[in-house]
C-alpha positions in Angstrom: 15.9 -9.9 -23.1 13.7 -12.0 -20.8 12.6 -11.1 -17.3 11.9 -13.6 -14.5 10.8 -13.3 -10.7 10.4 -15.3 -7.7 8.0 -13.9 -5.1 7.8 -15.6 -1.7 4.8 -16.7 0.3 5.5 -18.1 3.7 7.1 -21.0 2.5 6.2 -21.3 -1.1 7.3 -19.5 -4.1 5.8 -18.6 -6.8 7.9 -17.9 -10.4 7.1 -15.6 -12.9 9.4 -16.4 -16.4 9.7 -14.9 -20.1 8.0 -12.0 -19.6 9.1 -8.6 -20.9 10.4 -6.2 -18.9 7.3 -4.0 -19.4 5.3 -6.9 -18.4 7.0 -7.7 -15.7 7.1 -4.0 -14.4 3.2 -4.0 -14.9 2.1 -7.5 -13.6 4.7 -8.0 -11.2 6.7 -5.0 -9.3 4.0 -2.6 -8.9 1.4 -4.9 -7.7 4.0 -6.4 -5.5 4.9 -2.9 -3.8 1.3 -1.6 -4.0 -0.1 -4.8 -2.5 -2.3 -5.4 -5.4 -5.0 -8.7 -6.0 -3.3 -10.0 -9.0 -4.2 -13.7 -11.6 -1.9 -16.2 -11.7 -2.2 -19.3 -14.0 -5.0 -21.6 -13.4 -7.6 -18.5 -12.9 -6.1 -18.1 -9.1 -6.6 -14.8 -7.4 -3.3 -14.3 -5.0 -3.1 -11.3 -2.7 0.5 -9.9 -3.0 0.0 -8.6 0.5 0.7 -11.6 1.4 4.2 -12.0 -0.7 6.9 -11.4 1.7 9.8 -11.7 -1.0 10.6 -10.8 -4.5 13.6 -11.2 -7.1 13.2 -10.1 -10.4 16.6 -11.7 -12.9 17.1 -11.0 -16.5 18.6 -13.5 -19.3 19.4 -12.9 -23.0 17.0 -16.0 -24.1 13.5 -17.5 -23.0 13.8 -20.2 -19.7 12.8 -23.9 -20.8 10.8 -24.7 -17.9 8.8 -27.9 -17.2 7.6 -26.9 -13.6 8.9 -24.9 -10.8 11.2 -27.2 -9.8 13.7 -26.5 -12.4 13.4 -23.2 -11.9 14.2 -23.5 -8.1 17.5 -25.2 -9.6 18.3 -22.5 -12.1 18.2 -20.2 -9.8 20.5 -21.5 -7.1 23.1 -21.1 -10.1 26.0 -18.5 -9.3 25.7 -17.8 -13.2 22.2 -17.1 -12.8 22.4 -14.9 -9.3 24.5 -12.9 -11.3 21.4 -11.8 -13.5 19.5 -10.2 -10.2 18.4 -6.8 -11.9 16.0 -6.3 -9.0 17.4 -2.8 -7.8 17.6 -1.6 -11.6 14.4 -2.9 -12.3 13.1 -0.5 -9.2 15.1 2.2 -10.2 14.1 2.4 -13.2 10.5 2.9 -11.9 10.8 5.1 -9.6 12.8 7.6 -12.0 10.6 7.2 -14.7 8.4 10.1 -15.4 6.2 11.9 -13.1 4.3 13.9 -15.1 0.7 13.2 -14.2 -2.0 11.0 -14.0 -2.5 7.5 -12.0 1.5 6.3 -12.9 2.7 9.6 -11.0 0.6 8.6 -8.3 1.8 5.2 -8.3 5.6 5.9 -8.5 5.2 7.7 -5.5 3.7 4.7 -3.8 6.9 3.2 -5.0 9.2 5.3 -2.8 9.4 5.2 1.1 6.6 6.4 2.7 6.9 10.1 4.7 6.5 9.1 8.2 3.2 10.9 8.0 -0.5 9.8 8.4 -3.1 11.1 6.1 -6.1 11.7 7.9 -9.8 11.4 5.6 -12.7 13.0 7.2 -15.7 15.3 6.9 -14.6 18.9 8.3 -16.4 21.2 10.3 -17.9 19.0 12.6 -17.2 20.0 16.5 -16.8 16.6 17.7 -14.8 15.3 14.7 -12.6 18.2 14.8 -11.7 17.7 18.3 -11.3 14.0 17.5 -8.8 15.4 15.2 -7.1 17.4 17.4 -7.2 15.2 20.5 -7.1 11.8 19.6 -5.5 11.2 15.6 -2.5 13.8 16.4 -1.8 12.6 19.9 -1.5 9.1 18.9 -0.1 9.5 15.9 3.1 11.8 17.7 3.4 8.9 20.2 4.3 6.5 17.1 6.6 9.2 15.6 4.4 10.1 12.6 2.9 13.3 11.6 -0.8 13.8 10.8 -1.9 15.7 7.7 -5.2 16.7 6.7 -6.3 18.3 3.6 -8.0 21.6 4.9 -3.9 22.0 6.5 -2.5 22.1 3.1 -1.6 25.9 2.7 -0.5 25.9 -1.2 -2.6 26.4 -4.3 -2.4 23.1 -5.7 -5.3 21.4 -7.2 -7.5 20.1 -4.2 -7.9 16.4 -5.4 -4.4 16.3 -6.7 -3.2 17.2 -2.9 -5.6 14.5 -1.8 -4.5 11.5 -3.8 -0.8 12.9 -3.4 -1.3 12.6 0.1 -2.9 9.5 0.5 0.2 7.8 -2.0 3.1 9.6 -0.6 1.9 8.5 3.7 3.3 5.3 5.7 -0.8 5.1 7.3 -4.0 6.5 5.8 -6.3 6.9 8.5 -10.5 7.1 7.7 -13.0 8.4 9.7 -16.2 7.7 7.7 -18.6 9.4 10.6 -21.0 11.5 8.3 -20.6 9.0 5.6 -19.5 11.8 3.2 -19.3 10.0 -0.4 -15.7 12.3 -1.1 -14.1 10.1 2.1 -15.2 6.5 0.6 -13.7 7.6 -2.8 -10.9 8.4 -1.0 -10.8 5.0 1.1 -11.2 3.5 -2.2 -8.0 4.9 -3.6 -5.8 4.4 -0.7 -7.0 0.6 -1.0 -6.4 0.6 -4.5 -2.9 1.8 -4.1 -2.2 -0.9 -1.3 -1.9 1.2 1.7 -2.0 0.2 5.6 -5.7 1.9 6.2 -7.2 2.1 9.8 -11.0 2.2 9.1 -13.3 4.4 12.4 -16.6 5.5 12.4 -18.1 7.0 15.4 -20.7 4.4 17.5 -23.8 5.8 16.3 -22.5 5.8 12.5 -24.2 3.0 10.4 -21.7 1.7 7.6 -22.2 1.6 4.3 -22.5 -1.9 3.1 -19.4 -2.3 0.6 -17.3 -2.1 3.5 -19.0 -3.6 6.3 -16.9 -6.7 5.8 -13.7 -4.6 7.2 -12.4 -4.4 10.9 -13.8 -1.0 11.9 -12.3 0.9 15.2 -16.2 2.0 16.3 -15.6 5.1 18.8 -18.1 7.1 21.0 -15.2 9.4 23.4 -11.9 10.7 22.4 -10.3 8.0 25.9 -11.7 5.3 23.9 -10.7 6.3 20.4 -6.5 7.0 21.7 -6.5 3.4 23.4 -7.9 1.6 20.2 -5.6 3.5 18.1 -2.7 3.1 20.2 -3.2 -0.2 19.8 -3.9 -0.5 16.3 -0.4 1.4 15.8 1.2 -0.7 17.8 -0.2 -3.7 15.9 0.9 -2.1 12.3 4.0 -1.6 13.3 4.6 -4.7 14.7 3.4 -6.3 11.2 5.8 -4.3 9.2 8.9 -4.9 11.7 8.3 -9.0 11.0 8.1 -8.2 6.7 11.4 -6.5 7.6 
């Protein structure tokens, strides 16, 4: 069997054709779900976060394609539409073993996220702990979300695994990098690799490391300011998700 995919971004489409099932999942489906950057024909980098629609098709033989227009014509034919196997492919990826490692985390990311904000931040700091209780939890609740910080998890599992699972399962990841803890930067990078919607924050007195200086930060001095800026960011993120749906 041969697998083909149509990817829409804005008013444009891109086509993948004559792949094996394993390749279409690895190179197209998982990057689409996780919003990763992939390499297209002509050595072009493409950010899957900009894509809005994906369909996967299956045929018994290779498609004979001279140009993308011929693919558009083929995919409009009723006989070809019947070959749509998008739901089956997604279901197969979700049903694969979740035994261990990154494959398990990617599969968790493929499932609908929990209505949860996973918070990455330094613990045991009076100002940050107050911001967590008085701003992060408060604003998240206003949007129907719960906040989770790893020190609140009460079970005997391995902490590093629990953190990565929390990142994969949450709707949003909030990373306050005040204090410049290396583990916080690592967890931020991991969330980015999973394609999560990330909110970056830092106290105004904090110097952001060079590798994240190009990203948009909420910089705050007071909890009142933090609540206001966080409400604005959640409002924007929710509006963007509603447009995509």
